N, C-alpha and C positions, 0 to 999 in steps of 0.2 A: 523557973529549970525543967519543966514537963513539956514546956513549950520549945524549948530550945532543943530539948532533946527530940521530939516529935521530929523536931524541922531537920535535925543531922543524921538519924539513924539510917533514913533510906540509904542517902549517897554514901555515908561511910559502908553500910552493908554491901554497896553495888560493887565499889571500889576495893573491898574486901573480896570480894567474888571474883573479881578483875585482875587480883592478884595472886589469888590461887591459879587461875588459870594460865596466869604466866609463869608458873611451877610445871604445869601438865603441858601447856601445847608451845610451839617454837617460838621464838622470839617476833623475827617478822611477822608472825599472823596476828599476835596481840597487838604489835605497834598499827599495824595498819587496819586492823578493828576499832582501835581509838582514833587514831586521824579520821575513818571512815565517818567513826560517830560526830565527831566535832565538823566534820563535812557537812553532814544531815542535819545538824542540830539546827541551821539558819532554815531551811526547808523546813523543817518541823515547826519552827514558831512561826514562822509564816504563814503555812495552811493551817495549823492547830490554831493559833490566837487570831490570825488577823483575814482568815480566808483566802488568803491568796497563794493559788499553785504555780509555780515558778519553774519551768523547763529550762533554764536560764541560768542555773548556777554554776555550772565548770566555766561560765565566762568569767565569776566573780573571783572562782578559785584560781584562774589563770590568771588572774590581777594580784593575787597574793603572791602567788607562785613565782611569775616574772619580776614583780618588784624583788623579790628576794634574789632571785639569778640575775639580774642587772649588777645587783649591787656585789653580788660575790664573783660575778666573773670580771666586770669592769673597774670597780672601785676600791671595795677592801676586802678581808679575809674572814672577817667576827660574823660568825654566824648569829649571834644573839642582835646584833646591829641589823645585820640582813631580815631578820625576822620583822625589827620594828620597822623596815622601809616598806617591808611589804604590806604588814599590814596597816602603815598609812597609806601605801596606794589604796587597798582596799576601801578605807575610809573614805577617802578623797572622791573615786568612781562611784561609791555607795551614795556620798551625798549629792551627787551632779546627776547621776543619772536617775536616782530616786525622787529627785523632786518633777520628774513628767513619768514616771512611769507608774505611779502612787496613786494617779488621778484617773488611772483607766480602770475600768472593769473587770473583774477577775479575769473572762475568759481573753480577751484583750490582752491582760498583764501577762499571762501564760505564754501566747505567742510572741510578744515582743520580745520579752525575756528569751527565749526560745531564737529569735531572729540577731538578740544579739549575742548568744555563745556563734553563733553562725558566723557573725561580722568577726569576734575577735579571733575565731578559730583562723579563717584565712588573714588575717591579719597579721599574726604571729607566723602563720607558715607562707606568705607571700609577699605582702607588703613592705611587713619589716624585716625579712630575710637577710637582711646585711647588717641586722641587730641580733637577730632570734636565730641566724645559722638554720633556717626554716624547719626539715623534718629531721635535719641531724639533731638538732637542739642544743644545749649550753650546759657543758659537762665543767665541774668546777665543784668538786669533790675532794681532788687533792690539792685546790685555792684553800679550803678553810683552814682557819689556825684553830689549837686549842684553845679552850677558854678555861680557865681557874675555877677550881671546886668543880661544879657539875659539867664535865668538856660533853657537849652534845654531839660530838663528830664520832663520839664510842657509841655503840647500839645498845648498850648496857646503862649507861649515863642518858642517853637519846630516851630510852624509854622511861626512867624516873621522871624527865623534864615533862614529857607529854601525858603522862599519870598526871602531873601535877596542874599542868595547864588544863587536862579536862575535868578533872575535879573542882578547879576554880570556876569553869563556865558551867558544869553544873552547879552550883552553888548558886551562881548568879543568875540561872535562868529559873532556877527555885525561888529566888527571891523578887526576880518578874512575876512569876505564875500567882503569887500571894500579896503582890503588890497593886496600890490603887491605878498604877499604867497597865497592868494585864488586867482588870477588870475594864477595864478602856479599851484594849483591845480587842478583849471578847465581843464590847457591846457593841464597836464598829464593825464588828464582825456579822452579829445576828440581827440588828437593824440599826443602819446608821442615820436615818432619818431621826427618830426619838434620840440618837446620843447628841445630832446637831440639835436638835430641839433644846437639848439641856444646856445647853451655850459649849459645848466640845468642841474642835476642831477634827474632821474627821480626816483632812489631811496630815496636820500634825502627828495624829498618833500613829499613821499610816508610815510617813514618813520618818521617821523614829525605829518605828519596828524593822525596816527594809533597811536601814541604816545597821542597825544592830544583828538582823540574821545575815546581811551578806558583808559584813566585819568578821565574823565569828566565818562564815565559808572561805575568806581571805585568808584567816589566820589559818585554818586547815590547808589550805596553798602552801602557806609558807613553811609549815611543818614537812610536806610532802617535797619540798624542795630539797629542806637540809638533808633531810636522811637519803633521799636519793643521790643528791648530788648532782644533780642532772634535772632539765625540766625541758620537755618538747611539746608543738602544739599540739599533741594526740591529749593533753590533759583537759584540754576543752574542745575535744572531739563531739560533735553532734550525737553522735551514736551513742554517748554516754550521758546524753541529758535528762534521762529519765530516771539515772541509776538513783541519785537522790529521794524523790518523789517516791518509786518503789520501796527503797528501805525504810521510807518515813510509814509508809502502808503496813508495810511487815512487820514495824516495831509498834505502831502504834499511833494515831495521827494526835498532836497534842498534848502527848505524853510526856513526861519526864525522864522516861526511862527506855522509851520505843528507841531513840537514835541509837543506843547501845545495843540492844538486844536484836533490832534490825541489821545493824551492822554485821552482829555475830553471826544472825542467820544467813545473811545474804553474802560474805565472805566465806564462810564455813561451808554452804553449799556450794560457792563459785571453785575452792579449792578442793572439796571431795568429789565432785561431780563431774567437772571437767578432766580429773582424771581417767573417767571411765568413756564419757559421752563428748564429746566437742561441743553441742547445740548446748550448755547448760540450760541458757536461760529459757529455756522451752519449759523445765520443773518449775522455775521462780515464776513463770507464766502463769501455772496452773494452779500453783499455790496463793497468787494471788487473786484470781479468778474465787479460788476456793474461800480465800477471808471475805471478799466483799460480798459472795454469798451467803458466809455464815453470820454478818451484822456489820461487815466494816468497823469489827472492832480491834484487830491486829493483833500481834501476838503478846506484846505486854497488858492491853488492853482485857484482854480474855484472861490471863493468870492473875491479874491484880485483885480481885474481888477474892479469888480462893488463897492468895498468900496473906491477906488482911485476914481472914476466918482463921486462919491456921499461926497467926502471928504468937510469938509465944510469950509476949510483954503486955496481952489482951487484957489481963487479969489486975495488972499494975496501971496501966494506962486506959481504963473503959472508955476514955472518951477519944481516942485516938481512932 
């Protein structure tokens, strides 16, 4: 019972705080933070667990978003089915692309993913313009039909939906962190030769990690599509390729709560500072330099030891 409590208390506390933030801050801001944190989870898992830095996450975000958009614009009106279609598209692309990309070294992996993002951008903007409507995008907000029970076409209900989805994902990644597979991911990151000597396949471990991470990114794309009711090539703009990497470093590489902390910091600074200064990215750059010089820990990695020492249940659970 004690182990179960230790396993769940952090996730429940994080989402309790997120629910409190919902009462204080505007609903659009909280929804953007949650979806952005889901978007960052894939990059965080690749970089923190497997050692792959990816500047191509917008490509997988676009796959999920356009999968949902094509269904809702051309074929159907149910947003839940649209999310499933986008998620399936993300799985298929991740399986196919990952079989080639994970064979590369980390530096080449970063570059080839960046190239993929550029390819997808111009594919959606120019080559497939007859279907994607180019820069005008696909508008389907009024085409989505109401769903029984939790109607995700309504912002308040959509918040509950993304809240539950994000909570399930955090639980899933927590399980991965504590599983044998999570240890295998760290092993192939730290010393792939020794890992291979033990009889394991570096390729299989990395391929599965690639599929998991980029399917998560595609899921974020489907959520953006349903929430906005609109998708354009800008979602995979090369100018935004560094965003998930920046948020990962801000929050703390390889940490469970790094994506949500980084998303809050990044989105908050963007919304606050951009009201006064156009080039708000300058402050993000200074903050990143400071974090790297201070020990590459990130916000959550810095706060975590302090929170553990101050935890009120330390006396009850001394082994926590």
